[in-house]
FIKOLZA-1660 file (N, C-alpha, C; in steps of 0.1 Angstrom, whole numbers, plus 5000, padded with zeros to 4 digits):
% residues 146
   i   px   py   pz ch aa at
   1 2572 1874 7573  A  M  N
   1 2570 1872 7559  A  M CA
   1 2555 1873 7556  A  M  C
   2 2551 1880 7546  A  K  N
   2 2537 1881 7542  A  K CA
   2 2536 1878 7527  A  K  C
   3 2526 1870 7523  A  R  N
   3 2524 1867 7509  A  R CA
   3 2510 1872 7506  A  R  C
   4 2507 1875 7494  A  S  N
   4 2494 1880 7490  A  S CA
   4 2489 1875 7477  A  S  C
   5 2476 1876 7476  A  G  N
   5 2469 1872 7463  A  G CA
   5 2457 1882 7462  A  G  C
   6 2452 1883 7450  A  Q  N
   6 2442 1892 7447  A  Q CA
   6 2430 1885 7439  A  Q  C
   7 2418 1888 7443  A  A  N
   7 2406 1883 7436  A  A CA
   7 2399 1896 7431  A  A  C
   8 2394 1895 7418  A  V  N
   8 2386 1905 7412  A  V CA
   8 2373 1898 7408  A  V  C
   9 2362 1903 7411  A  W  N
   9 2349 1897 7407  A  W CA
   9 2340 1907 7401  A  W  C
  10 2332 1903 7391  A  Q  N
  10 2323 1912 7384  A  Q CA
  10 2310 1904 7383  A  Q  C
  11 2299 1910 7388  A  G  N
  11 2286 1904 7386  A  G CA
  11 2281 1897 7398  A  G  C
  12 2270 1890 7397  A  D  N
  12 2265 1882 7409  A  D CA
  12 2272 1869 7410  A  D  C
  13 2268 1862 7421  A  G  N
  13 2275 1849 7424  A  G CA
  13 2273 1838 7414  A  G  C
  14 2261 1838 7408  A  L  N
  14 2258 1827 7399  A  L CA
  14 2263 1829 7385  A  L  C
  15 2261 1841 7379  A  T  N
  15 2265 1843 7365  A  T CA
  15 2277 1852 7364  A  T  C
  16 2282 1858 7375  A  G  N
  16 2294 1866 7374  A  G CA
  16 2307 1858 7371  A  G  C
  17 2317 1866 7370  A  K  N
  17 2330 1859 7368  A  K CA
  17 2341 1867 7375  A  K  C
  18 2352 1861 7377  A  G  N
  18 2363 1868 7383  A  G CA
  18 2377 1862 7379  A  G  C
  19 2387 1868 7385  A  N  N
  19 2400 1862 7382  A  N CA
  19 2409 1863 7395  A  N  C
  20 2419 1855 7396  A  L  N
  20 2428 1854 7407  A  L CA
  20 2442 1857 7402  A  L  C
  21 2449 1865 7410  A  T  N
  21 2463 1867 7407  A  T CA
  21 2472 1866 7420  A  T  C
  22 2483 1859 7418  A  T  N
  22 2492 1858 7430  A  T CA
  22 2503 1868 7430  A  T  C
  23 2509 1871 7441  A  Q  N
  23 2520 1880 7443  A  Q CA
  23 2531 1876 7434  A  Q  C
  24 2534 1863 7433  A  S  N
  24 2546 1858 7425  A  S CA
  24 2543 1859 7410  A  S  C
  25 2531 1861 7406  A  G  N
  25 2528 1861 7392  A  G CA
  25 2526 1848 7385  A  G  C
  26 2527 1837 7393  A  V  N
  26 2524 1824 7388  A  V CA
  26 2510 1823 7383  A  V  C
  27 2501 1829 7390  A  F  N
  27 2487 1830 7385  A  F CA
  27 2486 1845 7381  A  F  C
  28 2482 1848 7369  A  K  N
  28 2479 1861 7365  A  K CA
  28 2465 1861 7359  A  K  C
  29 2456 1867 7366  A  A  N
  29 2442 1868 7361  A  A CA
  29 2436 1855 7357  A  A  C
  30 2439 1845 7365  A  Q  N
  30 2434 1831 7363  A  Q CA
  30 2419 1831 7365  A  Q  C
  31 2411 1827 7355  A  P  N
  31 2396 1828 7356  A  P CA
  31 2390 1819 7367  A  P  C
  32 2380 1824 7374  A  Y  N
  32 2372 1816 7382  A  Y CA
  32 2358 1821 7382  A  Y  C
  33 2348 1812 7385  A  S  N
  33 2334 1815 7384  A  S CA
  33 2326 1804 7391  A  S  C
  34 2313 1806 7391  A  F  N
  34 2304 1796 7397  A  F CA
  34 2307 1783 7389  A  F  C
  35 2308 1783 7376  A  N  N
  35 2310 1771 7368  A  N CA
  35 2323 1765 7371  A  N  C
  36 2334 1772 7372  A  T  N
  36 2347 1766 7375  A  T CA
  36 2348 1761 7389  A  T  C
  37 2339 1766 7398  A  R  N
  37 2339 1761 7412  A  R CA
  37 2330 1749 7414  A  R  C
  38 2318 1749 7408  A  F  N
  38 2308 1739 7411  A  F CA
  38 2304 1730 7399  A  F  C
  39 2308 1733 7387  A  K  N
  39 2303 1725 7376  A  K CA
  39 2314 1719 7368  A  K  C
  40 2325 1726 7366  A  S  N
  40 2336 1720 7358  A  S CA
  40 2345 1711 7366  A  S  C
  41 2340 1698 7367  A  E  N
  41 2347 1688 7374  A  E CA
  41 2362 1686 7370  A  E  C
  42 2364 1687 7357  A  D  N
  42 2378 1685 7351  A  D CA
  42 2387 1696 7354  A  D  C
  43 2382 1708 7358  A  G  N
  43 2391 1719 7362  A  G CA
  43 2396 1726 7350  A  G  C
  44 2393 1723 7338  A  L  N
  44 2399 1729 7326  A  L CA
  44 2394 1743 7323  A  L  C
  45 2382 1747 7329  A  A  N
  45 2377 1760 7326  A  A CA
  45 2383 1771 7335  A  A  C
  46 2390 1768 7345  A  G  N
  46 2396 1777 7354  A  G CA
  46 2397 1771 7368  A  G  C
  47 2402 1779 7377  A  T  N
  47 2405 1774 7391  A  T CA
  47 2393 1777 7400  A  T  C
  48 2395 1773 7413  A  N  N
  48 2386 1776 7424  A  N CA
  48 2393 1776 7437  A  N  C
  49 2388 1783 7447  A  P  N
  49 2395 1784 7460  A  P CA
  49 2399 1770 7466  A  P  C
  50 2390 1760 7464  A  E  N
  50 2393 1747 7470  A  E CA
  50 2405 1741 7464  A  E  C
  51 2407 1742 7451  A  E  N
  51 2418 1737 7444  A  E CA
  51 2431 1743 7449  A  E  C
  52 2430 1756 7451  A  L  N
  52 2442 1764 7456  A  L CA
  52 2445 1760 7470  A  L  C
  53 2435 1758 7479  A  I  N
  53 2438 1753 7492  A  I CA
  53 2445 1739 7492  A  I  C
  54 2440 1731 7483  A  A  N
  54 2445 1717 7481  A  A CA
  54 2460 1718 7478  A  A  C
  55 2464 1726 7468  A  V  N
  55 2478 1726 7463  A  V CA
  55 2486 1733 7474  A  V  C
  56 2481 1743 7481  A  A  N
  56 2489 1749 7491  A  A CA
  56 2491 1739 7503  A  A  C
  57 2481 1732 7506  A  H  N
  57 2483 1722 7517  A  H CA
  57 2493 1711 7513  A  H  C
  58 2491 1706 7501  A  A  N
  58 2500 1695 7496  A  A CA
  58 2515 1700 7496  A  A  C
  59 2517 1712 7492  A  G  N
  59 2530 1718 7491  A  G CA
  59 2536 1720 7505  A  G  C
  60 2529 1726 7514  A  C  N
  60 2533 1729 7527  A  C CA
  60 2537 1716 7535  A  C  C
  61 2527 1706 7535  A  F  N
  61 2529 1694 7542  A  F CA
  61 2541 1686 7536  A  F  C
  62 2543 1686 7523  A  T  N
  62 2554 1678 7517  A  T CA
  62 2567 1684 7521  A  T  C
  63 2568 1698 7521  A  M  N
  63 2581 1704 7524  A  M CA
  63 2583 1702 7539  A  M  C
  64 2573 1703 7548  A  A  N
  64 2575 1701 7562  A  A CA
  64 2580 1687 7565  A  A  C
  65 2574 1677 7558  A  L  N
  65 2579 1663 7559  A  L CA
  65 2593 1662 7555  A  L  C
  66 2597 1668 7544  A  S  N
  66 2611 1667 7540  A  S CA
  66 2621 1672 7550  A  S  C
  67 2617 1683 7557  A  F  N
  67 2626 1688 7568  A  F CA
  67 2626 1679 7580  A  F  C
  68 2614 1673 7583  A  M  N
  68 2614 1664 7594  A  M CA
  68 2622 1651 7591  A  M  C
  69 2621 1646 7579  A  L  N
  69 2629 1634 7575  A  L CA
  69 2644 1637 7576  A  L  C
  70 2648 1649 7572  A  A  N
  70 2662 1653 7572  A  A CA
  70 2667 1653 7587  A  A  C
  71 2658 1659 7595  A  G  N
  71 2661 1659 7610  A  G CA
  71 2663 1646 7616  A  G  C
  72 2656 1636 7610  A  A  N
  72 2658 1622 7615  A  A CA
  72 2668 1614 7608  A  A  C
  73 2675 1621 7598  A  G  N
  73 2686 1614 7591  A  G CA
  73 2683 1608 7578  A  G  C
  74 2671 1611 7572  A  Y  N
  74 2667 1605 7560  A  Y CA
  74 2665 1616 7549  A  Y  C
  75 2668 1612 7537  A  V  N
  75 2665 1620 7525  A  V CA
  75 2656 1612 7516  A  V  C
  76 2645 1618 7512  A  A  N
  76 2636 1611 7504  A  A CA
  76 2640 1611 7489  A  A  C
  77 2639 1600 7482  A  D  N
  77 2641 1600 7468  A  D CA
  77 2629 1607 7461  A  D  C
  78 2617 1605 7467  A  E  N
  78 2606 1612 7462  A  E CA
  78 2594 1612 7472  A  E  C
  79 2588 1624 7474  A  L  N
  79 2576 1625 7481  A  L CA
  79 2565 1630 7472  A  L  C
  80 2554 1623 7471  A  Q  N
  80 2543 1627 7462  A  Q CA
  80 2530 1628 7470  A  Q  C
  81 2525 1640 7471  A  T  N
  81 2513 1642 7479  A  T CA
  81 2502 1648 7470  A  T  C
  82 2490 1642 7471  A  E  N
  82 2478 1647 7466  A  E CA
  82 2469 1651 7477  A  E  C
  83 2464 1663 7477  A  A  N
  83 2455 1668 7487  A  A CA
  83 2441 1669 7481  A  A  C
  84 2431 1664 7487  A  Q  N
  84 2417 1665 7482  A  Q CA
  84 2410 1673 7493  A  Q  C
  85 2404 1684 7488  A  V  N
  85 2396 1692 7496  A  V CA
  85 2381 1690 7492  A  V  C
  86 2373 1686 7502  A  E  N
  86 2359 1683 7500  A  E CA
  86 2350 1695 7504  A  E  C
  87 2343 1700 7494  A  L  N
  87 2333 1711 7496  A  L CA
  87 2319 1705 7496  A  L  C
  88 2311 1707 7506  A  Q  N
  88 2298 1701 7507  A  Q CA
  88 2288 1712 7511  A  Q  C
  89 2276 1710 7507  A  Q  N
  89 2265 1719 7512  A  Q CA
  89 2259 1713 7525  A  Q  C
  90 2259 1720 7536  A  Q  N
  90 2254 1716 7548  A  Q CA
  90 2245 1727 7554  A  Q  C
  91 2233 1724 7557  A  N  N
  91 2223 1733 7562  A  N CA
  91 2222 1746 7554  A  N  C
  92 2222 1744 7541  A  G  N
  92 2221 1755 7531  A  G CA
  92 2234 1763 7530  A  G  C
  93 2245 1759 7536  A  Q  N
  93 2257 1767 7535  A  Q CA
  93 2268 1757 7529  A  Q  C
  94 2277 1763 7521  A  F  N
  94 2288 1755 7516  A  F CA
  94 2299 1755 7527  A  F  C
  95 2305 1744 7529  A  T  N
  95 2316 1743 7539  A  T CA
  95 2327 1733 7534  A  T  C
  96 2339 1735 7538  A  I  N
  96 2349 1725 7535  A  I CA
  96 2348 1715 7546  A  I  C
  97 2344 1703 7543  A  S  N
  97 2340 1693 7553  A  S CA
  97 2351 1683 7556  A  S  C
  98 2361 1682 7547  A  A  N
  98 2372 1672 7549  A  A CA
  98 2384 1675 7540  A  A  C
  99 2395 1672 7545  A  I  N
  99 2408 1673 7537  A  I CA
  99 2415 1659 7538  A  I  C
 100 2418 1653 7527  A  T  N
 100 2426 1641 7527  A  T CA
 100 2439 1643 7520  A  T  C
 101 2450 1639 7527  A  L  N
 101 2463 1640 7521  A  L CA
 101 2467 1625 7518  A  L  C
 102 2470 1623 7505  A  N  N
 102 2474 1610 7500  A  N CA
 102 2489 1611 7497  A  N  C
 103 2497 1604 7504  A  L  N
 103 2512 1605 7503  A  L CA
 103 2518 1592 7498  A  L  C
 104 2526 1592 7488  A  Q  N
 104 2534 1581 7484  A  Q CA
 104 2549 1585 7485  A  Q  C
 105 2557 1578 7492  A  A  N
 105 2570 1582 7494  A  A CA
 105 2580 1571 7491  A  A  C
 106 2592 1575 7486  A  T  N
 106 2603 1566 7485  A  T CA
 106 2614 1572 7493  A  T  C
 107 2618 1565 7504  A  I  N
 107 2628 1570 7513  A  I CA
 107 2637 1558 7517  A  I  C
 108 2649 1558 7512  A  P  N
 108 2658 1547 7515  A  P CA
 108 2661 1546 7530  A  P  C
 109 2660 1533 7535  A  G  N
 109 2665 1530 7549  A  G CA
 109 2655 1532 7560  A  G  C
 110 2643 1538 7557  A  I  N
 110 2634 1541 7568  A  I CA
 110 2624 1529 7570  A  I  C
 111 2620 1526 7582  A  S  N
 111 2610 1516 7585  A  S CA
 111 2596 1523 7583  A  S  C
 112 2586 1514 7581  A  D  N
 112 2573 1520 7579  A  D CA
 112 2568 1526 7592  A  D  C
 113 2570 1521 7603  A  S  N
 113 2565 1527 7616  A  S CA
 113 2572 1541 7618  A  S  C
 114 2585 1542 7615  A  E  N
 114 2591 1555 7617  A  E CA
 114 2586 1565 7607  A  E  C
 115 2584 1560 7594  A  F  N
 115 2578 1569 7584  A  F CA
 115 2565 1574 7588  A  F  C
 116 2556 1565 7592  A  Q  N
 116 2542 1569 7596  A  Q CA
 116 2543 1579 7607  A  Q  C
 117 2551 1577 7617  A  E  N
 117 2552 1587 7628  A  E CA
 117 2556 1600 7624  A  E  C
 118 2567 1601 7615  A  I  N
 118 2572 1614 7610  A  I CA
 118 2561 1620 7601  A  I  C
 119 2555 1613 7593  A  A  N
 119 2545 1618 7584  A  A CA
 119 2533 1624 7591  A  A  C
 120 2528 1617 7601  A  H  N
 120 2517 1622 7609  A  H CA
 120 2521 1635 7617  A  H  C
 121 2533 1635 7622  A  T  N
 121 2538 1647 7629  A  T CA
 121 2539 1659 7620  A  T  C
 122 2544 1656 7608  A  A  N
 122 2544 1667 7598  A  A CA
 122 2530 1672 7594  A  A  C
 123 2521 1663 7593  A  K  N
 123 2507 1667 7590  A  K CA
 123 2501 1676 7601  A  K  C
 124 2504 1673 7613  A  A  N
 124 2499 1680 7625  A  A CA
 124 2506 1694 7626  A  A  C
 125 2518 1695 7621  A  N  N
 125 2526 1707 7624  A  N CA
 125 2529 1716 7613  A  N  C
 126 2525 1712 7600  A  C  N
 126 2528 1722 7590  A  C CA
 126 2519 1734 7591  A  C  C
 127 2524 1746 7587  A  P  N
 127 2516 1758 7590  A  P CA
 127 2502 1758 7583  A  P  C
 128 2501 1752 7571  A  V  N
 128 2487 1751 7565  A  V CA
 128 2478 1742 7572  A  V  C
 129 2483 1730 7577  A  S  N
 129 2475 1721 7585  A  S CA
 129 2470 1729 7598  A  S  C
 130 2479 1736 7604  A  K  N
 130 2475 1744 7616  A  K CA
 130 2464 1754 7613  A  K  C
 131 2465 1761 7601  A  A  N
 131 2455 1771 7597  A  A CA
 131 2442 1764 7594  A  A  C
 132 2442 1752 7590  A  L  N
 132 2430 1745 7586  A  L CA
 132 2425 1735 7596  A  L  C
 133 2430 1737 7608  A  A  N
 133 2428 1727 7619  A  A CA
 133 2413 1724 7623  A  A  C
 134 2405 1734 7619  A  A  N
 134 2390 1732 7622  A  A CA
 134 2384 1722 7613  A  A  C
 135 2391 1718 7602  A  T  N
 135 2386 1709 7592  A  T CA
 135 2391 1695 7595  A  T  C
 136 2383 1684 7595  A  P  N
 136 2388 1671 7597  A  P CA
 136 2398 1667 7586  A  P  C
 137 2410 1662 7590  A  M  N
 137 2420 1658 7581  A  M CA
 137 2424 1644 7582  A  M  C
 138 2427 1637 7571  A  T  N
 138 2431 1624 7571  A  T CA
 138 2444 1623 7563  A  T  C
 139 2453 1615 7567  A  L  N
 139 2466 1612 7560  A  L CA
 139 2467 1597 7557  A  L  C
 140 2468 1594 7544  A  N  N
 140 2470 1581 7539  A  N CA
 140 2485 1581 7534  A  N  C
 141 2494 1575 7541  A  A  N
 141 2508 1575 7538  A  A CA
 141 2513 1561 7534  A  A  C
 142 2518 1560 7522  A  S  N
 142 2524 1547 7517  A  S CA
 142 2538 1549 7514  A  S  C
 143 2546 1539 7519  A  L  N
 143 2560 1539 7517  A  L CA
 143 2563 1529 7505  A  L  C
 144 2569 1534 7495  A  R  N
 144 2572 1525 7483  A  R CA
 144 2587 1520 7485  A  R  C
 145 2590 1509 7479  A  G  N
 145 2603 1504 7480  A  G CA
 145 2613 1513 7473  A  G  C
 146 2625 1514 7478  A  G  N
 146 2634 1524 7472  A  G CA
 146 2647 1517 7470  A  G  C
% end
């Protein structure tokens, strides 16, 4: 299986602009620029690569966790994951310095210790986590009453 996306850019890095399109068409010419990446904290002006990495990681991890839970005999009422991708300037270069996965889950019948074990295993083994393994990752997993 192969998936693709396309970036188009016009101009220099500071004042130029571009757009991103996904193979599925979910994103069609979604704007991105220096401002959408580094200045628009609310994200309303357009997207950025870090936001897309975050949503891809949250989606992959959450789906991997649901499969692992099913394999252990559990079905989640809800899994809600927020991924935070931290971009910092280090030694004059921008780098993704950390990723934090914040998970809140409602899973009937599971103990917290078993939940934590399965969640951490899913974090270590989902394909996006593996692809981003050079970046320090943290998982904060909370089990809500169900």
